[in-house]
Backbone bond lengths (Angstrom), bond angles and torsions (degrees), N, CA, C in turn:
res aa  C-N    CA-C-N  psi(-1)  N-CA   C-N-CA  omega(-1)  CA-C   N-CA-C  phi
1 M - - - 1.467 - - 1.520 109.04 -
2 R 1.344 118.04 146.09 1.451 122.39 174.40 1.524 109.81 -60.14
3 T 1.347 115.70 152.88 1.451 119.97 176.02 1.521 108.16 -83.02
4 L 1.313 116.51 99.73 1.455 123.06 -178.30 1.515 109.36 -125.27
5 S 1.323 116.42 157.36 1.460 119.87 177.76 1.525 109.30 -71.67
6 A 1.347 115.56 158.76 1.460 120.28 176.63 1.523 110.48 -60.02
7 A 1.333 117.43 -35.94 1.468 120.63 -179.88 1.516 111.41 -63.28
8 V 1.325 117.31 -43.24 1.469 120.64 178.95 1.527 110.04 -63.99
9 E 1.322 117.04 -44.78 1.468 120.02 178.73 1.526 111.17 -61.40
10 D 1.345 116.79 -39.06 1.465 120.03 178.03 1.519 110.85 -62.17
11 Y 1.323 117.67 -40.52 1.463 120.59 179.37 1.524 111.04 -65.37
12 L 1.315 117.24 -45.25 1.467 120.04 -179.58 1.526 110.58 -61.93
13 K 1.326 116.54 -42.14 1.463 120.53 177.81 1.521 110.83 -63.89
14 A 1.324 117.13 -43.08 1.463 120.80 -179.45 1.522 111.57 -64.33
15 I 1.329 116.93 -41.38 1.471 119.99 177.94 1.523 109.92 -60.74
16 Y 1.323 115.95 -45.44 1.474 119.64 179.55 1.525 110.95 -59.56
17 E 1.329 117.23 -46.11 1.462 121.14 -176.53 1.520 111.91 -67.52
18 V 1.329 117.44 -40.00 1.467 120.27 178.19 1.526 110.26 -65.31
19 Q 1.323 116.97 -42.38 1.469 119.56 177.79 1.527 111.03 -63.66
20 L 1.330 116.67 -38.89 1.462 120.50 179.81 1.523 110.67 -63.16
21 E 1.325 116.44 -38.05 1.463 121.04 179.38 1.522 112.66 -71.49
22 N 1.336 116.59 -18.29 1.461 121.01 -174.82 1.523 112.66 -121.41
23 D 1.345 115.61 37.43 1.465 121.73 175.12 1.526 113.14 52.55
24 S 1.330 115.81 42.89 1.467 124.15 174.68 1.524 114.06 70.95
25 A 1.338 118.61 8.66 1.465 120.80 175.71 1.530 109.15 -67.04
26 P 1.330 117.91 152.64 1.467 119.54 178.26 1.518 111.71 -55.34
27 A 1.309 116.10 143.49 1.470 121.43 179.63 1.523 109.35 -81.20
28 S 1.317 116.74 131.98 1.457 120.65 -179.99 1.520 110.83 -82.28
29 T 1.329 114.93 156.92 1.461 120.51 177.50 1.524 111.11 -60.01
30 S 1.333 116.82 -40.93 1.466 120.20 -178.47 1.524 111.43 -66.66
31 A 1.341 117.56 -39.67 1.464 120.61 178.96 1.523 110.85 -64.48
32 L 1.317 116.92 -40.14 1.465 120.19 178.76 1.519 110.97 -68.88
33 A 1.345 116.79 -38.98 1.461 119.94 178.32 1.521 110.55 -61.90
34 D 1.340 116.66 -42.19 1.468 120.32 178.59 1.520 111.32 -64.76
35 K 1.332 116.28 -42.75 1.470 120.34 -176.11 1.527 111.15 -68.13
36 L 1.323 116.52 -38.06 1.458 120.76 -175.32 1.527 112.88 -93.09
37 G 1.338 116.88 -11.34 1.452 120.09 179.72 1.515 113.80 69.93
38 V 1.344 116.27 36.63 1.466 121.01 179.89 1.523 109.46 -127.62
39 A 1.333 116.45 170.63 1.461 121.28 179.70 1.525 110.55 -73.92
40 R 1.330 116.45 152.05 1.463 120.45 179.42 1.526 111.81 -61.42
41 A 1.322 116.21 -35.07 1.462 119.01 179.05 1.531 111.11 -63.28
42 S 1.322 116.69 -36.18 1.469 120.78 177.58 1.522 110.81 -65.75
43 V 1.342 115.52 -39.95 1.460 119.75 178.05 1.519 110.39 -62.53
44 T 1.336 116.87 -46.70 1.460 120.74 -179.33 1.521 110.92 -58.72
45 G 1.332 116.80 -43.48 1.456 120.03 179.34 1.515 112.85 -62.50
46 M 1.343 117.07 -42.63 1.458 120.28 179.69 1.528 111.13 -67.84
47 L 1.326 117.88 -38.86 1.461 120.22 -179.59 1.521 111.25 -64.13
48 K 1.316 117.11 -38.58 1.469 120.29 176.67 1.522 110.46 -63.80
49 K 1.324 115.60 -39.22 1.473 120.24 178.43 1.526 110.70 -65.03
50 L 1.337 116.41 -45.14 1.467 119.98 -178.41 1.526 111.41 -65.85
51 A 1.338 116.35 -36.10 1.468 119.91 -179.41 1.521 111.78 -68.04
52 A 1.353 117.03 -20.04 1.458 120.86 -177.88 1.526 113.32 -96.29
53 T 1.342 117.58 0.81 1.466 119.89 -179.39 1.523 110.95 -73.74
54 E 1.310 115.01 163.91 1.467 121.05 176.49 1.523 108.96 -129.75
55 P 1.350 122.26 116.11 1.466 123.13 -0.51 1.533 111.75 -70.39
56 T 1.306 116.34 158.82 1.459 121.95 -178.37 1.528 110.05 -66.96
57 L 1.328 115.14 130.56 1.462 120.17 -176.96 1.527 112.93 -97.53
58 V 1.342 116.87 -25.63 1.464 120.25 -178.76 1.520 110.03 -136.65
59 E 1.315 114.87 158.08 1.466 122.30 170.49 1.526 106.28 -110.95
60 Y 1.322 116.07 109.46 1.463 121.49 -172.76 1.520 111.37 -119.15
61 R 1.337 115.70 128.20 1.457 122.40 174.32 1.527 108.23 -127.54
62 P 1.339 118.00 115.82 1.465 120.03 179.73 1.530 111.65 -52.73
63 Y 1.327 115.55 139.00 1.468 124.97 179.56 1.537 113.38 69.70
64 Y 1.332 116.75 0.93 1.469 120.02 179.04 1.517 111.28 -114.54
65 G 1.312 116.61 -41.65 1.459 120.29 -179.90 1.516 112.17 130.93
66 V 1.316 115.24 -173.79 1.460 120.95 -175.73 1.521 109.91 -137.13
67 G 1.309 115.52 144.56 1.459 122.48 174.18 1.515 109.38 -134.17
68 L 1.311 116.44 165.30 1.458 121.23 -179.48 1.515 111.36 -90.57
69 T 1.317 116.29 142.41 1.453 120.78 167.34 1.529 108.10 -77.78
70 A 1.308 116.95 175.15 1.474 120.16 177.88 1.527 110.33 -59.41
71 A 1.341 116.44 -39.53 1.470 120.13 179.56 1.519 110.80 -66.32
72 G 1.330 117.04 -41.66 1.455 120.99 179.51 1.515 112.36 -66.46
73 Q 1.335 116.23 -39.79 1.462 119.88 179.93 1.520 111.19 -67.04
74 K 1.316 116.97 -37.19 1.472 120.59 178.79 1.529 110.34 -60.05
75 I 1.330 116.37 -43.68 1.458 120.05 179.67 1.521 110.76 -67.82
76 A 1.340 116.70 -43.15 1.468 120.50 179.96 1.519 111.17 -58.66
77 L 1.323 116.85 -44.64 1.461 120.39 -178.46 1.532 111.49 -68.35
78 E 1.319 116.03 -31.81 1.464 119.29 177.99 1.528 110.37 -67.91
79 V 1.338 116.55 -41.22 1.460 120.62 177.66 1.529 110.17 -65.00
80 I 1.334 117.01 -42.27 1.467 121.32 178.48 1.525 110.17 -62.93
81 R 1.323 117.33 -39.87 1.479 120.59 177.27 1.526 109.85 -60.67
82 H 1.334 116.37 -46.27 1.463 119.65 177.90 1.525 110.50 -57.59
83 H 1.324 116.02 -48.99 1.465 121.46 -176.66 1.526 111.25 -57.41
84 R 1.309 116.73 -49.42 1.464 120.02 -173.33 1.520 112.09 -74.95
85 L 1.328 117.89 -32.30 1.465 119.77 173.93 1.527 110.56 -66.50
86 I 1.324 116.80 -39.87 1.470 120.18 178.00 1.516 109.83 -62.46
87 E 1.343 117.52 -43.92 1.466 120.18 178.13 1.527 110.86 -58.09
88 A 1.336 116.07 -44.51 1.462 119.98 -179.97 1.525 111.23 -64.00
89 Y 1.323 116.35 -39.84 1.471 119.92 179.65 1.529 110.87 -66.33
90 L 1.320 116.48 -43.21 1.457 119.98 -178.59 1.522 112.00 -62.54
91 T 1.334 116.93 -37.68 1.469 119.06 179.84 1.525 111.44 -79.68
92 D 1.327 117.35 -46.88 1.458 120.14 -173.49 1.527 113.25 -74.88
93 A 1.328 116.90 -39.98 1.462 120.37 -173.82 1.519 113.59 -97.95
94 L 1.321 117.36 -31.14 1.462 120.17 -173.63 1.521 113.60 -112.66
95 G 1.314 117.46 -1.94 1.452 120.20 173.33 1.515 116.74 77.84
96 F 1.337 118.18 16.75 1.459 120.32 174.39 1.527 109.34 -67.87
97 S 1.322 116.99 148.33 1.462 120.45 173.97 1.527 109.40 -82.95
98 W 1.346 116.82 162.41 1.470 119.27 -173.25 1.520 113.03 -68.15
99 D 1.329 118.68 -16.05 1.457 120.69 177.78 1.524 112.48 -86.81
100 E 1.341 118.19 -7.09 1.463 121.83 -176.84 1.524 113.77 -99.47
101 V 1.330 117.50 -16.21 1.463 118.83 -164.58 1.520 115.28 -88.16
102 H 1.338 117.97 -22.26 1.467 119.45 -172.21 1.525 111.94 -63.14
103 L 1.333 117.44 -49.66 1.460 120.30 -178.18 1.524 111.58 -67.32
104 E 1.328 116.83 -36.31 1.469 119.80 176.41 1.529 110.43 -61.51
105 A 1.325 115.48 -45.26 1.466 119.75 -178.84 1.517 111.66 -67.45
106 D 1.342 117.80 -32.64 1.467 120.97 176.58 1.518 111.36 -56.82
107 E 1.326 116.63 -36.87 1.464 120.70 179.91 1.529 111.38 -78.06
108 L 1.316 116.16 -44.54 1.472 120.51 -171.59 1.526 113.64 -78.52
109 E 1.330 117.44 -22.85 1.467 120.16 -176.29 1.526 112.79 -59.28
110 H 1.319 117.43 -24.57 1.469 121.25 -175.88 1.522 113.32 -88.24
111 V 1.319 117.63 -11.55 1.469 118.53 -169.35 1.532 114.07 -117.98
112 I 1.332 118.72 -14.56 1.466 117.41 -177.99 1.530 110.13 -75.85
113 S 1.314 115.55 147.46 1.463 121.31 178.95 1.523 110.15 -83.38
114 E 1.331 115.55 166.66 1.457 119.47 176.81 1.530 111.21 -65.76
115 E 1.332 115.93 -31.13 1.468 119.35 177.57 1.527 110.20 -66.27
116 L 1.328 117.28 -44.84 1.460 120.07 178.74 1.523 110.46 -64.77
117 E 1.320 116.85 -40.84 1.473 119.94 176.14 1.523 111.04 -55.54
118 S 1.340 116.85 -46.43 1.465 121.04 -178.89 1.525 111.48 -63.91
119 R 1.328 116.22 -39.26 1.471 119.40 -179.14 1.527 111.44 -69.68
120 I 1.326 116.61 -36.35 1.464 119.56 175.90 1.521 110.06 -63.17
121 A 1.338 116.62 -45.38 1.462 120.51 179.92 1.527 110.84 -61.20
122 D 1.335 116.97 -43.48 1.467 120.74 177.73 1.528 111.03 -62.29
123 Y 1.306 116.40 -45.08 1.471 122.60 -177.65 1.524 111.29 -59.12
124 L 1.338 115.73 -38.96 1.461 120.66 -176.88 1.532 113.41 -88.55
125 G 1.322 117.12 -3.25 1.457 119.11 -178.33 1.512 113.46 79.99
126 H 1.344 116.27 29.48 1.468 123.05 176.85 1.529 111.81 54.75
127 P 1.335 116.10 68.36 1.467 120.29 -179.35 1.520 111.87 -65.16
128 S 1.332 116.19 149.54 1.463 120.89 179.84 1.511 112.75 -96.63
129 V 1.351 117.31 -18.74 1.466 121.07 178.67 1.518 109.79 -138.57
130 D 1.334 115.42 158.69 1.454 120.41 175.58 1.524 109.94 -86.19
131 P 1.334 119.67 -179.08 1.472 120.24 -175.65 1.527 114.70 -62.46
132 H 1.335 116.77 -16.84 1.469 120.16 -179.62 1.531 112.17 -100.13
133 G 1.340 116.67 3.11 1.452 120.77 178.66 1.515 114.97 91.03
134 H 1.326 118.02 2.19 1.459 120.11 178.07 1.531 108.89 -75.26
135 P 1.328 117.79 134.45 1.470 119.59 -177.78 1.518 112.19 -66.10
136 I 1.317 115.98 142.11 1.461 122.19 177.16 1.527 107.82 -95.21
137 P 1.331 118.04 117.04 1.474 119.28 178.66 1.523 111.30 -59.31
138 S 1.309 115.90 147.01 1.466 120.24 173.33 1.525 109.03 -71.67
139 K 1.311 116.83 172.68 1.466 120.21 177.07 1.520 110.72 -61.23
140 E 1.334 116.52 -25.96 1.466 120.41 179.26 1.530 112.03 -85.08
141 G 1.344 117.37 -4.69 1.453 120.48 177.40 1.510 115.60 92.08
142 S 1.319 118.02 14.33 1.463 120.54 179.01 1.526 109.82 -108.53
143 F 1.328 115.80 156.07 1.460 119.83 173.72 1.514 108.80 -156.72
144 A 1.330 114.77 154.56 1.458 120.72 -178.01 1.523 110.00 -80.45
145 S 1.322 116.52 137.79 1.462 120.56 175.99 1.527 109.04 -93.79
146 A 1.329 115.43 153.75 1.464 120.75 -178.72 1.521 109.77 -110.67
147 A 1.332 116.58 146.94 1.469 121.84 173.75 1.516 106.97 -82.31
148 E 1.329 116.43 97.98 1.450 120.57 -173.53 1.522 110.01 -142.06
149 A 1.321 116.04 164.76 1.460 121.93 179.98 1.517 108.97 -147.09
150 P 1.337 117.83 153.00 1.461 119.41 176.78 1.523 110.82 -60.66
151 L 1.310 116.55 142.85 1.458 121.17 178.08 1.528 110.56 -56.75
152 T 1.324 117.47 -32.91 1.465 122.32 178.96 1.520 112.07 -56.56
153 S 1.334 116.76 -33.28 1.466 120.42 -173.32 1.525 113.59 -79.56
154 L 1.331 118.24 -11.30 1.463 120.23 -179.43 1.525 110.34 -73.31
155 E 1.327 115.32 145.93 1.456 121.12 176.24 1.534 109.60 -91.24
156 V 1.319 115.61 165.58 1.465 120.70 177.98 1.524 109.49 -57.73
157 G 1.327 115.83 131.04 1.457 121.70 -178.46 1.510 113.39 95.16
158 E 1.325 117.14 -15.15 1.464 120.18 178.48 1.529 110.05 -89.53
159 G 1.316 115.34 154.00 1.453 120.28 -179.36 1.505 111.89 -158.87
160 G 1.306 115.54 -169.54 1.456 121.35 -179.97 1.515 109.69 168.87
161 Y 1.310 115.84 -153.14 1.462 121.78 -177.90 1.532 109.56 -121.36
162 V 1.311 116.77 137.40 1.464 120.61 179.09 1.526 108.82 -63.26
163 S 1.330 115.59 120.55 1.468 120.18 -176.53 1.519 113.23 -108.30
164 R 1.346 116.31 -22.26 1.466 119.65 -177.93 1.523 108.64 -163.82
165 V 1.328 115.40 144.43 1.465 121.74 177.89 1.525 107.78 -135.48
166 S 1.323 117.15 136.74 1.458 120.38 177.63 1.524 109.95 -59.26
167 D 1.335 115.43 140.74 1.471 119.97 -179.34 1.523 112.31 -102.48
168 R 1.338 117.72 13.88 1.463 120.72 -172.30 1.525 114.28 -78.85
169 D 1.320 118.15 -20.63 1.466 121.07 -174.18 1.526 109.26 -125.39
170 S 1.330 115.92 104.81 1.462 119.78 -175.98 1.528 111.73 -66.24
171 E 1.330 117.85 -33.92 1.466 120.37 178.91 1.525 110.38 -65.79
172 A 1.326 116.60 -40.88 1.465 120.27 177.88 1.522 110.48 -63.44
173 L 1.334 117.12 -40.33 1.462 120.42 179.05 1.522 111.51 -63.81
174 R 1.325 116.93 -40.29 1.467 119.63 177.44 1.527 110.58 -63.34
175 Y 1.315 116.77 -41.30 1.457 120.72 179.87 1.528 110.89 -64.53
176 L 1.328 116.71 -45.54 1.460 119.84 -179.88 1.523 111.26 -63.22
177 A 1.331 116.94 -37.74 1.465 120.28 178.04 1.525 110.94 -63.47
178 Q 1.332 116.70 -38.99 1.466 120.52 177.71 1.527 111.25 -62.02
179 L 1.331 116.46 -34.14 1.468 120.77 179.60 1.527 112.25 -78.56
180 G 1.337 116.89 -17.40 1.461 120.42 -174.84 1.510 113.05 92.23
181 L 1.343 116.91 12.68 1.468 121.42 179.91 1.519 109.42 -88.58
182 K 1.321 114.94 76.46 1.454 121.19 179.76 1.528 109.78 -113.72
183 L 1.316 114.83 -179.68 1.458 121.25 -179.58 1.525 110.85 -55.35
184 N 1.325 116.33 130.67 1.465 125.60 178.27 1.526 114.21 72.23
185 A 1.342 117.73 10.48 1.470 119.81 173.55 1.525 109.19 -69.67
186 A 1.331 116.86 135.41 1.468 121.53 177.90 1.530 108.85 -80.65
187 V 1.343 116.27 132.57 1.464 121.05 -177.78 1.525 110.10 -136.06
188 E 1.334 114.99 159.42 1.461 121.45 177.09 1.530 108.75 -146.02
189 V 1.332 117.19 135.65 1.458 121.49 176.26 1.523 108.09 -81.70
190 T 1.321 116.75 124.09 1.470 121.01 -178.38 1.524 112.96 -106.62
191 E 1.341 116.57 -21.62 1.469 119.54 -179.38 1.525 109.08 -162.19
192 K 1.350 116.36 142.27 1.464 121.10 175.38 1.529 107.59 -127.51
193 A 1.321 116.38 114.46 1.460 119.89 179.59 1.529 109.52 -72.64
194 P 1.330 118.18 145.15 1.469 120.60 -179.86 1.524 111.85 -73.21
195 F 1.355 115.10 171.34 1.463 122.21 175.77 1.526 112.22 57.67
196 D 1.324 114.83 44.11 1.471 121.57 178.48 1.525 113.13 61.92
197 G 1.322 115.49 28.44 1.460 120.19 176.70 1.510 111.04 -73.80
198 P 1.330 117.30 -178.47 1.474 120.84 -175.85 1.525 112.80 -67.29
199 I 1.313 114.15 157.72 1.465 122.18 175.74 1.529 107.20 -108.58
200 H 1.322 115.75 128.21 1.464 121.07 -179.49 1.528 108.65 -92.15
201 V 1.317 114.59 123.04 1.465 121.38 -173.06 1.527 109.35 -122.83
202 R 1.319 114.96 128.28 1.467 119.89 175.37 1.522 109.23 -93.12
203 I 1.318 115.40 127.30 1.456 120.80 174.67 1.520 106.47 -94.38
204 V 1.312 115.54 111.90 1.461 121.60 -165.94 1.520 112.12 -60.45
205 K 1.313 118.13 -43.90 1.465 120.69 -174.39 1.519 111.36 -59.24
206 Q 1.341 117.03 -44.07 1.461 120.55 -179.87 1.524 112.30 -88.61
207 D 1.342 116.14 -11.37 1.461 122.31 -172.70 1.525 110.10 51.17
208 E 1.341 114.82 49.32 1.454 122.16 179.08 1.520 109.45 -122.25
209 V 1.333 116.30 143.25 1.461 121.85 178.04 1.524 108.75 -109.19
210 H 1.338 115.78 132.76 1.458 121.26 179.21 1.523 109.55 -129.41
211 A 1.320 116.25 140.90 1.464 121.90 175.82 1.524 108.47 -88.27
212 L 1.342 116.05 121.11 1.456 121.18 -177.36 1.522 110.09 -117.35
213 S 1.307 116.48 141.18 1.457 120.49 175.95 1.520 109.71 -68.32
214 R 1.317 115.67 154.81 1.472 119.18 179.24 1.523 111.59 -69.57
215 R 1.314 117.57 -21.71 1.464 118.76 173.15 1.523 110.35 -61.97
216 L 1.329 116.46 -37.19 1.462 120.41 177.13 1.523 111.49 -74.55
217 T 1.336 116.98 -48.17 1.469 119.03 -174.81 1.524 112.17 -68.33
218 D 1.349 117.30 -21.69 1.467 120.00 174.65 1.518 111.35 -65.14
219 E 1.326 117.02 -24.37 1.462 120.92 -173.94 1.523 112.97 -109.19
220 I 1.336 115.72 10.95 1.466 121.58 172.89 1.518 107.18 -111.96
221 F 1.328 117.41 123.81 1.463 121.45 -178.23 1.523 109.60 -108.35
222 V 1.329 113.80 144.84 1.465 120.92 -173.66 1.522 109.03 -126.78
223 A 1.328 116.10 139.83 1.463 122.87 177.84 1.528 109.25 -121.28
224 P 1.335 117.18 157.71 1.464 119.19 -179.09 1.525 113.99 -70.64
225 E 1.321 117.37 -18.62 1.464 121.43 -179.78 1.524 109.44 -132.57
226 K 1.324 115.91 159.85 1.453 119.85 177.10 1.522 110.08 -60.62
227 R 1.322 115.38 143.93 1.454 120.20 -178.82 1.518 110.47 -84.12
228 E 1.323 116.29 131.45 1.458 121.21 175.95 1.522 108.16 -78.61
229 T 1.315 116.93 113.64 1.456 120.00 -175.85 1.521 112.89 -81.90
230 G 1.324 116.25 -25.86 1.468 118.28 -176.80 1.499 113.07 70.14
231 R 1.338 116.25 11.27 1.462 120.30 -178.31 1.527 109.31 -101.84
232 S 1.324 115.07 116.29 1.454 120.35 -177.63 1.517 112.54 -89.51
233 G 1.339 115.25 -2.77 1.463 118.58 -177.67 1.510 111.41 92.33
234 A 1.302 116.32 148.54 1.454 120.30 -178.72 1.510 111.57 -66.19
235 K 1.303 115.96 143.72 1.462 121.12 178.06 1.518 109.32 -74.61
236 R 1.287 115.78 127.95 1.468 119.46 -177.53 1.519 110.33 -92.72
């Protein structure tokens, strides 16, 4: 990986993630400011700096948005690979819960070497997803996509298996874990209140129904089949 500051790597990762959420459309300054928790003026200054690097890492047009060049995307995916492998290692090998690992990985993703990354992947049996179901890019920058949809979009009587959960809110993750709504949990929508009211979800294993806000169900993704994690567990 190029020798870049943690701030630059964070920007490249954020641009990639915002574009991914918006069907590859350019990332807006406001979206990046919200994601990174910084002022819009700071974002504009960093984007101008990144656009002037050699090789060029971003394609930036004021008032239009920003996208990654091939070089920028390669770095972003490498940082994401580090982050998600660290999360998997912290949960599988060190016993961290899934609500504890995101902030730890945010710090460590910038400092691990490629050798350590490879050893972590070997140790874990080359996992395909992190503890929240997000795919782990390969060393070449590719990853398999899943046929999934937000839990909010399911109709009454429809169900599936939890394939991915947003890792942005540690309190929400703790709550979902208490309910048993973890990766590959079987769920079914039993009731949807009108006017953006709660969605009632049955967790099949416990045969329990819980009313969840749409803010939560928007960030829980469901697939028709269990997700293959590719994680064989840490070697003891």
